N, C-alpha and C positions, 0 to 999 in steps of 0.2 A: 662421573664428573657432573657437578650440578650446573643448573642454568644460571646465567647472570641475571640479577635484578635489573629492571629497566625503569627509567623515568623519562617523561616526554622530552625533557631538556637534553637527554643523552643521545637522542636518536639523530644520526646523520644520514643513514641509509636504511630504508625500509623496503621489505619485499612482500608482495601480496600474492597469495595462491588463490586464484579465483577473482582477479582484480576487476573483471567485467561485470560482476554482480552489482545490483543497484546500491546495496548498502556498503559493499566493499569499496566501490568507486568513489562514494562520497567521502569516506575516510581518507582514501588515497589523495583526493583533491585537497582535503584539509591539510594533510602532511606536505603536499607539493607547494601549497600557498605559503607554508611556513619556511620554505627554503630547504626542506629535507629532500634528498635524492630518492625518487620513487621508481621501483621497477616491479614487474609482476608477470604472472602466467595466467592465461585463460585458454580454455580449449577451443573457443570460437571467436573469430573476428566479427565484431558487430559495429554498428554506428557509434556506440558508446566507447568501445575500446579504441576505435580510430580517433575519437575526440580526445581521449586521454593521451594517446600518443602525440597528438598535435599540441597538447599542453606540456609536452616535454618528458613524459613518462616512457620508460623502456619496457615493452611488452613482447613476449614470445608465446607461441601457441602449441608447442610440443613439449612434453615433459623431458627436460634436458638439464642435467646437473652442470654441464659445461657452460650453459647460458646464464648461470646465476652471477650476480654481482660479486666482486672480489671480497668485500667486507660488509656484511649485513649486521645491523644492530638489532633489528626486530623483524620477525616474520609474522604476518597476519594471514589467517586462513579462515575460510567459511566452512561450516559443517556440511555443506553440499559437496565438498571435495571428498572423494573416496579416501579411506584411511590408508590404502596401499599406494597412494599417489607417490611417485618416485621422489619428487622434490620435497614433499612433506616428510616422508620417511628419512630423507637425508638430513634435514634440519633438526628433526627430533633426536637424532643421534649426536648432533653437535651441541656446543654450549650456547648457541644463539637462542635468545628468548623466543618462544613460539606461543602466540596467543590467538584465541578465537576473535573474530570480529567483535563479538559482544563484550569480550573482556577489554578490548581497546576502547570501545565506546564507554565502558564503565570507568576506565582510567580518565577519559576526557570529562565525563560527567562529574567526577570528583574535583576537577580543577575549575569548574564553572558552575553557575547556578542552573541546574538542569530542569527543564519542563518535559516530562516524559508522557507521551500520548500512547496509551495502551488500549487494546481492544481487538477482537477477532476480525472486525470489519471497520473500515473508515480511517485507519491510522494515517495513510498517506495524504488523503484529501484534507483531513482535519489539521495535521501538523503543518501542512503547506499553507492552508488558510490562516491558521494562527500566526505563522511567521509573517505572512503578508500583512495581516492586520496590525501586528505589533510594530512592524516597520512603518506602516502607514501612519500609525499614531505617534511615532517618534522614538520607539525603543529599538535600537540597532542590534537585533539578536543575530546569532549564528544559528544554522540549522543543518541537520542531516535528515534528508527526506528519502522516502521509499519510491520515488518516481521523479520523472523530469517535469519540473514546474514550468508551465507556459509563461509565467510572469518572470521567473528568475532564469529560465533557460538552463537549468542545472538541477542536480539533486543535492548539491552542497551550496549553502548560502553563507557568505562571509559577513561577519558583523564585528563591531568594535566594543560592544557592551560585554558585561560578564554573564549574560544570559544565553543559554543554549537550548534550542528545541530539538528533541529527538523522537523518533518512533521507538516505542518500547515494545519490542517484538517478542511475542510469546513462544515462537518456534524455538525448540531446543532449550527452553527456559532462559533465553538470552536476556530478557529484561530483568532478571534477578541479579545481574551484574551492575545495574545502574544505581545511582544515588540521587533520586529526583527530589527537588525541593517542592515542585508542584507536579501533580500527576492526574491522569484521567483513566477511567474505564469506560470506553465507548460501548463495548458489548463484551459478553463472556460466554458466547455460544461454544458448543463442542466443536473442536477442530484439532488437527494434528494428533489424532488418537494413536498414530504410530509412535509418538513421543510420550504422551500422557497416559494412554491406556483406556481411560474412560472420561465421561463428562465431569464426574465429581472431582477427579484429580486435576483437570485443567482449571477448575474453579478454585479449589482449595490450595493445591500445590503450585498452581500457576498464578492466577489473578489475585487471590487473597494474599499470597506471599508477596506479590508486587505491591499491593495496597499498603502493606505494613512497612515497606521501604520508604514510602513518601513522607517527607519531613513535615511539610507545612499544611498543604491543602490538597485533598483528593476530590475530584469531580466525577460523579458516577451517574450514568444514564439511568433515568427513573425506572426504565423497564427492568433493571437489574438491582434496584435499590434494596430489595428485600435481602439479597445476599450480602450486601456491604453496609447496611445501616448501622451495624455495630462498630464500625471503624470510626473512632471519635473525631478524626480530622476530615471526614467525608461530608460532602454536600451533594444534593441531587440536582439534575437538570433534565429537561425533556421538552416535549410538546404537550401543552395543557396540563402538565404536572411537573413538580420539582421546585426547589428554591429559586432556580433560574429556569425560565421557560419561554417558549414561543406560544403566543395566542393568536387567534384569528388567522390561521394559516390558510392561504388561498392562492389561486392562480389568476392573475390579471394580465391580460394582453400577452399571454405566453410566458410570463415570469412569475416565480413564486414570491409571495409577500407575507409578512408576518409582523406582529408586535413583539418586542423583547421586554420581558418583565422579570424583575428581581428585587431584592431588598433595596428600596429607595430608588429604583430605576424603572421608568416606563418610556421606552422609545417606540413610537408608533410608525407603522407603514414602512418598515425596512424592506428593501428589495434585494433578493438573493440572486446572484448571477448564475449559480448552479441549480439545476432542477432536482426535484425529489424531496420527500419529507425527511429522508435520512440525511440529506445535506442541510436541511433546516436544523436538525438536531446537532449536526457538526458545527453549524454557525453559532448556535446557542452556547455550546461549550467554549468556542473560541472567544466569543464576546464576554462570557463570564470570566475567563482568565484575564482578558484585557482590563476588566474592572479593577483587578489588583493593582494596576499601574496608573489608574485615573487618566486614561487616555481620552482624547477629544472625541465627542460623539460624532461630529460632522466628518472627521477623518475616518472613523470606523464605518460610518454609513457609506461613504464613498468607496472605501476599500471593499466592503461586502458586495457592492454593486459592480465594481470593476474587476474583481478577481476572475482570472481566466481559467484557473483549475489546472488539472494534471493530464498529461497525455494518457489516454486509455481509461480515464474515469468519466464515463458518460460523455465522451468526446464527440461532438458533431463533426463528422468528416465531410458530409455533402448534404446539400438541401436545395431543392428547386420546388416548382409548383406541385409536382406529383410524387416526389421521393424525398425521404429523410433517411440518412444513414448515420448511425451512432455506433461507436466502438467502446466497449467497456471490459474491464479487467475481471468482472465477476466470476468467481470460481467456487463459491459455496452457496448452498440454497438460499440463505438469508440475503446474500449479495445479488443473486438472480432476482429474488422477489423485489428488492429495492430498485434495480434497473428497469425491470418490466413495469412495475407500478409507476415509476417516474415517466416512462413513455406513455402509459395509459392516461396519466394526469394531464400530460401536455398535448396528447393527440387522442382525445376520447372517442372520436368518431372514425378512427382509421384502423386499418388492419395491421397488426403487429407481427412481424416475422423475426425469428431468432435463429442465428447460427451459433451452436454451442460446441466448444471443444472441452470435454472433461479434462481435469488436471490431476494427475496421480491415480494409479490403480487403487491405492489404499483409501484415498478420499472418496473415490467413486463407490467403493465397496461399503465404506462406513455410512455414507449418506445417500445411498442409491434411491431410497423411497422419497427422501426430501428433494433430491434433484428432480425426480419424476413429477412430484406435486408442483414444484416451481415452474418447470417447463410447460406444464399444462395450462399455465396462465397466458401463454402465447396463443395467437391464432394459427400460426404455422411454424414448424421447426425443421431445421436441417441439423442433424446430429453427426459430428465428426468423430474420428477415432480418439481414444484416450491419449493425451500427451504424457509420456512417462516421467519426464524430468529426471530425478535422481533414482528412480525405482526400477527394479526388474518386474516383469509382468507377474500378475497373480492369476493362477489357473482358474478359468471360468469367469473372470471379471473382465468384461469388455463393453464397448458401446452397444453391442447388440443386446446384451442383458438389460442395460438401462432403457434402450429403445422399446423393448417389449413391455416395460412397466409404465410407460408414458401413455396415458389415456387421452390421446389427441388424434383427431381424424386426419388432419393435414400434417404429416410428419414424414421425413425422408432420412434414411441412414446413408451417408455418403462419405467419401474421402475428400481430402483437401484438393486432390487433383481433379475430381469430378464435380466439385462444388459449383463452379461457374456455369457448367453445362446444365446443372439442375436448376440454378437460379433463373436462367434464361427461359425456363418453362413456366415460370410462376409470376404472379402479380406481387410487386414489392412496393408497398406504401411506406411503411416505417420499418426499416431493417436494422437489427442489432447484431453485431458480432460480440460474442461473450466467451471469456475464458482467459486463463493466465499462461497458456503455453506459447506455441509459435503461431497462433491464429492471427497475430498482428501482421504476419507476412502476407495475409490475404487482403489487407486494408486497401493497398494501392490498386491491385487488380479489380477489386469490387467497385471502388470509387470510379475507376476508369470506365468500367462497364456501364455504371449508372449515368455517367456524363455523356456517353455515346448512345445510350438507349433512346430510341425514338418513341 
């Protein structure tokens, strides 16, 4: 028996398998706001799932066919869910349409003018900043974001225009389901080699294939321009290079400043709320896209300076006269470099300590030398066990292997349970927690310790 075809207008009841994921929950919120009945499963109760329940969604936390809604029009699942998940197997045997999250996002992108923000790093910050600036300039966009925006207090932003900002995610080739009118390539580094196999395939079979889907204008980071210069709709952006660029990047009174330069545009002395040269690049891209809509310069200046950012993206958790504590999602060598360099730029005379939790056995194996070189940029390191997420262990791949490769005198291999004890033995000037696993559960205990430290 074949599956029913589905249109957005036909959906009365939707069921999400893995509803607590950041991308899944954004679509769930979109559906819920449209008056569609939303229910779902997740294996873990989190702050986000509790919030979804408070918004009227029915969620359960054990695989259970009997807990499913009576009449489901569409099932949405994430690739992170195992193929033998009881509920997923049940629906796949039924006539109910079953779609990956990326396919549903593609369905939505075809019904609106889509701006797709792609890249191995920076998608969440850039898509959120772009959404914030567009709204500040008067374009009431909707957005699906990959993190909880401090400005919008959500990962879904509702808007009344026909423009939609989405993160174009390369994982599992998800972004190839999109139909973007405007698009970007922030970066195209090797990652997700468990999906793509090698760096060449993620470039050609991933990002180049995505570039060719963009209808109108593609914005490419000048560091990757050589790979995409042949795409006729592409323009470049960057720092001190590109059609759109930042010039005179500097730190003044603890804040990053720059001039924004492009065809017919020179805006001097912009102030960027977020630190780091990587965020200057993100700002240049966002401002470049805003030029398409002729938005007011003053509104964009104010927006750039007032943008609060994303939870876990170089987020200042605590600061006093002697301590600075910053939490960051960095889980790839390039992202570690960006976070550590931003801390160095802001606190050039101070000792930088990092706590890093590697994310995925496969990523640790694929980039172990890159991780080692990045972590060597710290003055002091506390290295935690690998967070497995969706993976089974790989024999011989563990944090001890990475630890041995790191040429750093001040380094400690420890567990989450022993971390606070180790921290208390050391001087902590500028402290970074780094990683995409459950390292965020340490944020409150660490900040409490720093606040009570004499």
